[in-house]
C-alpha positions as CSV (number, residue, x, y, z in Angstrom):
1,M,-48.2,37.2,-36.4
2,T,-46.4,36.8,-33.4
3,Q,-43.0,34.9,-33.4
4,V,-41.9,32.7,-30.4
5,N,-38.1,32.5,-29.8
6,M,-37.8,28.8,-28.6
7,A,-34.0,29.3,-28.1
8,A,-34.4,31.6,-25.2
9,P,-36.2,29.1,-23.2
10,A,-33.8,26.4,-24.0
11,A,-31.0,28.2,-23.1
12,A,-32.5,29.3,-19.7
13,R,-33.0,25.4,-19.0
14,T,-29.2,24.9,-20.2
15,A,-27.5,27.4,-17.9
16,P,-29.1,26.0,-14.4
17,A,-27.9,22.6,-15.4
18,K,-24.4,24.0,-16.1
19,A,-24.4,25.8,-13.2
20,S,-25.8,22.6,-11.1
21,L,-22.8,20.7,-12.5
22,L,-20.2,23.2,-11.5
23,S,-21.7,23.6,-8.2
24,H,-21.2,19.8,-7.3
25,P,-18.8,19.4,-4.6
26,L,-16.7,16.8,-6.9
27,A,-16.7,19.0,-9.5
28,K,-13.5,21.0,-8.7
29,P,-11.4,17.7,-7.8
30,V,-12.7,16.2,-11.0
31,L,-11.8,19.1,-13.0
32,A,-8.2,19.3,-11.4
33,L,-7.7,15.6,-12.1
34,A,-8.6,16.2,-15.8
35,A,-6.4,19.0,-16.1
36,L,-3.7,16.9,-14.9
37,L,-4.4,14.0,-17.4
38,V,-4.7,16.5,-20.2
39,L,-1.3,17.8,-19.4
40,D,0.1,14.3,-19.3
41,I,-1.5,13.5,-22.6
42,I,0.3,16.6,-24.1
43,F,3.7,16.5,-22.8
44,I,4.3,12.5,-22.1
45,P,4.3,10.5,-25.3
46,G,2.4,7.2,-24.8
47,F,0.5,8.2,-21.6
48,L,-2.7,6.6,-22.6
49,S,-1.0,3.6,-23.8
50,L,-2.1,0.2,-22.7
51,E,-0.7,-3.4,-23.4
52,I,-1.6,-6.8,-22.1
53,K,1.2,-9.0,-20.8
54,D,0.5,-12.5,-19.3
55,G,-3.2,-11.5,-18.9
56,H,-2.1,-8.2,-17.2
57,L,-2.7,-4.5,-18.0
58,Y,0.2,-2.2,-17.9
59,G,0.8,1.1,-18.7
60,P,1.1,4.7,-17.3
61,L,-2.4,4.8,-16.0
62,I,-2.2,1.4,-14.4
63,D,1.2,2.3,-12.8
64,I,-0.6,5.6,-11.3
65,L,-3.7,3.8,-9.9
66,N,-1.6,0.9,-8.2
67,R,0.9,3.4,-6.6
68,A,-1.9,5.4,-5.4
69,A,-3.8,2.4,-3.7
70,P,-1.8,2.9,-0.3
71,L,-2.8,6.5,-0.4
72,M,-6.1,6.0,-1.1
73,L,-6.6,3.6,1.7
74,A,-4.8,6.1,4.1
75,A,-7.3,8.9,2.9
76,L,-10.2,6.5,3.7
77,G,-9.5,6.5,7.3
78,M,-8.3,10.0,7.4
79,T,-11.6,11.0,5.9
80,L,-13.8,9.8,8.7
81,V,-11.3,11.2,11.4
82,I,-11.4,14.6,9.8
83,A,-15.2,14.3,9.7
84,T,-15.3,14.2,13.5
85,R,-13.3,17.3,13.7
86,G,-10.0,15.1,14.2
87,I,-6.8,14.6,12.8
88,D,-4.4,11.8,12.7
89,I,-0.6,12.5,12.0
90,S,0.6,9.0,13.0
91,V,-0.6,7.5,9.8
92,G,3.1,7.1,8.3
93,A,4.2,5.5,11.6
94,V,1.7,3.0,11.6
95,V,2.6,2.1,8.1
96,A,6.0,1.6,8.9
97,L,5.2,-0.4,12.3
98,S,2.7,-2.7,10.3
99,G,5.1,-3.4,7.4
100,T,8.0,-3.9,9.9
101,V,5.9,-6.8,11.9
102,A,4.8,-8.5,8.8
103,A,8.4,-8.7,7.1
104,M,9.9,-9.9,10.3
105,L,7.6,-12.5,11.0
106,I,7.5,-13.5,7.3
107,G,11.1,-13.3,6.5
108,G,11.9,-16.3,4.2
109,T,14.3,-19.0,4.5
110,M,15.8,-20.9,1.5
111,V,15.3,-24.8,1.6
112,I,16.1,-27.3,-0.8
113,N,13.3,-29.3,-2.2
114,N,13.8,-32.1,-4.8
115,G,16.8,-30.4,-5.8
116,Q,15.3,-26.9,-6.4
117,P,15.8,-24.0,-3.9
118,E,12.5,-22.8,-2.5
119,Y,11.6,-19.9,-0.1
120,V,9.6,-20.5,3.1
121,A,8.0,-18.3,5.6
122,N,9.3,-18.3,9.0
123,T,5.8,-17.6,10.4
124,P,2.6,-18.5,8.5
125,M,1.8,-15.7,6.2
126,P,-2.0,-15.6,7.7
127,V,-0.4,-15.2,11.3
128,A,1.9,-12.8,10.1
129,L,-0.7,-10.5,8.5
130,A,-2.7,-10.8,11.3
131,A,-0.2,-9.8,13.8
132,A,0.5,-6.6,11.7
133,L,-3.1,-5.5,11.4
134,G,-3.5,-6.3,15.2
135,V,-0.5,-3.8,16.0
136,A,-2.2,-1.5,13.5
137,I,-5.6,-1.8,15.6
138,L,-3.7,-1.4,18.8
139,C,-2.3,1.9,17.5
140,G,-6.0,3.0,16.6
141,A,-7.1,2.1,19.8
142,W,-4.4,4.4,21.6
143,N,-5.2,7.4,19.8
144,G,-8.6,6.6,20.3
145,V,-8.5,6.5,24.0
146,L,-6.2,9.6,24.3
147,V,-8.9,11.6,22.1
148,A,-12.1,10.2,23.0
149,G,-11.3,9.0,26.6
150,L,-8.6,11.5,27.8
151,K,-9.9,14.6,25.6
152,L,-6.2,15.2,24.4
153,Q,-6.3,17.4,21.3
154,P,-6.0,14.9,18.2
155,I,-3.0,16.7,16.9
156,V,-1.1,16.3,20.2
157,A,-2.5,12.6,20.7
158,T,-1.4,11.3,17.5
159,L,2.1,13.3,17.5
160,I,3.0,10.9,20.3
161,L,2.4,7.9,18.3
162,M,4.0,9.5,15.3
163,V,7.3,9.6,17.0
164,A,7.1,6.4,19.0
165,G,5.5,4.3,16.3
166,R,8.5,5.0,13.9
167,G,10.7,4.7,16.7
168,L,9.7,1.3,17.6
169,A,9.9,-0.1,14.2
170,Q,13.4,1.4,13.9
171,L,13.9,-0.5,17.4
172,F,12.7,-3.9,16.0
173,T,14.7,-3.7,12.9
174,D,18.1,-1.9,14.5
175,G,17.5,0.6,12.0
176,Q,18.3,-1.9,8.9
177,I,16.0,-2.8,5.8
178,V,14.4,-6.0,6.5
179,T,14.0,-8.1,3.2
180,V,11.2,-10.6,2.6
181,Y,11.9,-13.8,0.4
182,Y,8.6,-15.1,0.4
183,E,6.8,-15.0,-3.1
184,P,2.9,-15.2,-2.0
185,Y,3.6,-12.0,0.1
186,F,4.3,-10.2,-2.8
187,F,0.8,-10.7,-4.2
188,L,-0.8,-8.1,-1.9
189,G,1.3,-5.2,-3.3
190,S,2.3,-6.2,-7.0
191,G,0.1,-9.1,-8.0
192,Y,-2.8,-9.1,-10.4
193,L,-6.6,-10.0,-10.3
194,L,-8.6,-10.2,-13.4
195,G,-5.9,-8.1,-15.1
196,L,-5.7,-5.2,-12.6
197,P,-3.4,-4.6,-9.6
198,F,-4.7,-6.8,-6.6
199,S,-4.2,-3.6,-4.5
200,L,-7.1,-1.8,-6.5
201,W,-9.6,-4.6,-5.8
202,V,-8.7,-4.1,-1.8
203,V,-9.2,-0.4,-2.1
204,A,-12.5,-0.9,-4.0
205,A,-13.7,-3.6,-1.3
206,V,-12.8,-1.3,1.5
207,L,-14.5,1.7,0.0
208,A,-17.6,-0.3,-1.0
209,V,-18.1,-1.6,2.6
210,V,-17.3,1.8,4.3
211,G,-19.7,3.4,1.6
212,L,-22.4,1.0,2.2
213,L,-22.3,1.1,6.0
214,L,-22.7,5.1,5.8
215,K,-25.4,5.0,3.3
216,K,-27.4,2.3,4.5
217,T,-27.3,2.8,8.1
218,A,-27.2,5.8,10.6
219,L,-23.3,5.7,10.8
220,G,-23.0,8.4,8.1
221,L,-25.5,10.7,10.2
222,F,-23.9,10.1,13.5
223,I,-20.5,11.0,12.0
224,Q,-21.8,14.3,10.5
225,S,-23.6,15.2,13.8
226,V,-20.5,14.8,15.6
227,G,-18.3,16.7,13.2
228,I,-20.8,19.6,13.0
229,N,-21.8,19.9,16.9
230,P,-20.2,17.1,19.0
231,V,-22.1,18.5,22.2
232,A,-25.4,18.7,20.6
233,A,-24.8,15.3,19.3
234,R,-24.0,13.7,22.8
235,L,-27.1,15.3,24.1
236,A,-29.1,13.8,21.3
237,G,-28.1,10.3,22.4
238,I,-25.2,9.7,20.1
239,R,-22.3,8.1,21.9
240,T,-19.7,10.6,20.6
241,A,-16.7,9.2,22.6
242,T,-17.5,5.6,21.0
243,L,-17.8,6.6,17.8
244,I,-14.7,8.9,18.0
245,F,-12.7,6.0,19.3
246,F,-13.7,3.5,16.5
247,V,-13.0,6.2,13.7
248,Y,-9.5,6.5,15.0
249,V,-9.2,2.4,15.0
250,F,-10.5,2.4,11.5
251,C,-7.9,5.2,10.4
252,S,-4.9,2.9,11.8
253,T,-6.4,0.0,10.3
254,C,-6.4,1.3,6.8
255,A,-2.8,2.6,7.5
256,G,-1.9,-1.0,8.5
257,V,-3.2,-2.3,5.3
258,A,-1.4,0.3,3.4
259,G,1.8,-0.7,5.0
260,L,1.5,-4.3,4.0
261,M,0.9,-2.9,0.5
262,I,4.0,-1.1,0.6
263,S,6.1,-3.5,2.1
264,S,5.1,-6.2,-0.3
265,N,5.4,-4.2,-3.3
266,I,9.2,-3.3,-2.3
267,K,9.7,-6.8,-1.1
268,S,11.2,-5.4,2.3
269,A,10.3,-3.2,5.5
270,D,12.4,0.2,5.5
271,A,11.2,1.7,9.2
272,N,13.3,4.7,8.3
273,N,11.5,5.9,5.1
274,A,8.3,3.6,4.7
275,G,5.1,5.8,4.8
276,M,7.1,9.0,5.4
277,L,4.7,12.1,5.1
278,L,1.9,9.7,3.9
279,E,-0.1,11.5,6.7
280,L,0.4,14.7,5.0
281,D,-0.6,13.5,1.6
282,A,-3.6,11.8,3.1
283,I,-4.7,14.9,4.8
284,L,-4.2,16.8,1.4
285,A,-6.0,14.1,-0.6
286,V,-9.1,14.5,1.8
287,T,-9.2,18.1,1.6
288,L,-8.6,18.2,-2.1
289,G,-11.9,16.0,-2.2
290,G,-14.2,18.5,-0.6
291,T,-14.0,17.2,3.2
292,S,-14.2,20.2,5.5
293,L,-11.3,20.5,7.9
294,A,-13.9,22.0,10.4
295,G,-15.8,18.5,10.6
296,G,-19.2,17.3,9.3
297,K,-18.9,17.6,5.5
298,F,-17.0,14.8,3.9
299,S,-16.8,12.8,0.7
300,L,-15.1,9.3,0.4
301,V,-15.4,9.4,-3.4
302,G,-13.9,12.8,-3.5
303,S,-10.8,11.7,-1.2
304,M,-10.4,8.8,-3.6
305,I,-10.1,11.6,-6.3
306,G,-8.1,13.8,-4.2
307,A,-5.5,10.8,-3.8
308,L,-5.5,10.2,-7.6
309,I,-4.6,14.0,-7.8
310,I,-1.7,13.7,-5.6
311,Q,-0.3,10.4,-7.2
312,T,-0.9,11.9,-10.8
313,L,0.9,15.1,-9.8
314,T,3.8,13.2,-8.4
315,W,3.9,10.8,-11.5
316,T,3.9,14.0,-13.9
317,I,6.6,15.8,-12.1
318,Y,8.9,12.8,-11.9
319,S,8.1,11.7,-15.7
320,L,9.0,15.3,-17.1
321,G,12.5,15.3,-15.5
322,V,11.6,18.0,-12.8
323,P,14.0,17.6,-9.7
324,P,11.7,15.8,-6.8
325,E,12.3,18.8,-4.5
326,V,9.7,20.9,-6.6
327,N,7.3,18.3,-5.8
328,M,7.2,19.3,-2.1
329,V,6.9,23.0,-3.3
330,V,3.9,22.3,-5.5
331,K,2.3,20.3,-2.8
332,A,2.9,23.2,-0.5
333,I,1.1,25.6,-2.8
334,V,-1.8,23.2,-3.2
335,V,-2.3,23.1,0.4
336,F,-2.3,27.0,0.8
337,I,-4.9,27.1,-1.8
338,V,-7.2,24.6,-0.3
339,C,-6.7,26.3,3.0
340,L,-7.9,29.5,1.5
341,S,-10.9,28.0,-0.5
342,Q,-11.9,26.7,3.0
343,S,-11.5,30.1,4.9
344,T,-14.7,32.0,5.5
345,G,-12.7,35.2,5.9
346,F,-11.1,34.8,2.5
347,Q,-14.5,33.9,0.9
348,K,-16.0,37.2,2.5
349,L,-12.9,39.3,1.3
350,W,-13.4,37.6,-2.2
351,K,-17.0,38.4,-2.4
352,G,-16.5,41.7,-0.9
353,R,-14.1,42.6,-4.1
354,K,-16.7,41.4,-6.4
């Protein structure tokens, strides 16, 4: 009597399923983030602890998410720029500039109302926020004109604003820290909505809107086409220059919102240090998420995971008492590994050895 081995077909079906999961574009960043979280759970007591105070969630995980919000926004804008074969190294300067404009306009003056001291804004907050975002949009338009209109190399075009933007912010403040004394402004960076930091809701809203536009319209396909072959995309009828222009505007707008978050969180504007090296973290987050530096291939969700990896890594290093300088070395090693993973020459060499 012939016996049929049912285990073999089942194992055969399971193996491809596991292989398909591991080959998913988000598999590597998710595994990297999971490894960091496991490390934190093992070596940092109370890492998973959560508590509710005044209806708000508090804990290490919430702290990581809140501090990662500005980087996540910057990574969103950087994702689309890199997808079109570009780069924007002026993100940190735009962060400093937008935060400075908002802080200077809002300021805050103490007045006595019914015998109680109150702080009022020098300029209505909606006007100040609109002015700060307007400055960020102008910065993006400047980059877009240089890259899409004058055909300058993206790294050179954005280098101009990287230097000039922070210089303008320092010029506005005379190199001093501008303090804000207006409570409603602090809500953007340190407020809570439905128990979670408000900054996370802002990131989720931007991610949802951009994701829907990319999936439900032809915008995502256009960006991929320009990233893969801009000449062929132009010959196919896509207005590549217009698309690239608006991608840089969107990137600077995201950086502007991130600058408002940072400024409202620290209740001041520091033109010297705000957003310093944020553009490098944003580029690293995008590449960690699976976006190709050669353009075309990109993932918004992957960039969000990449930003969480960077913030979790930073939080872990500080929590373990490791000197902050080590953080830069670790990031450099990660950048090196990411560049190797995207290098076709290294991939061929690695496969040849196998």
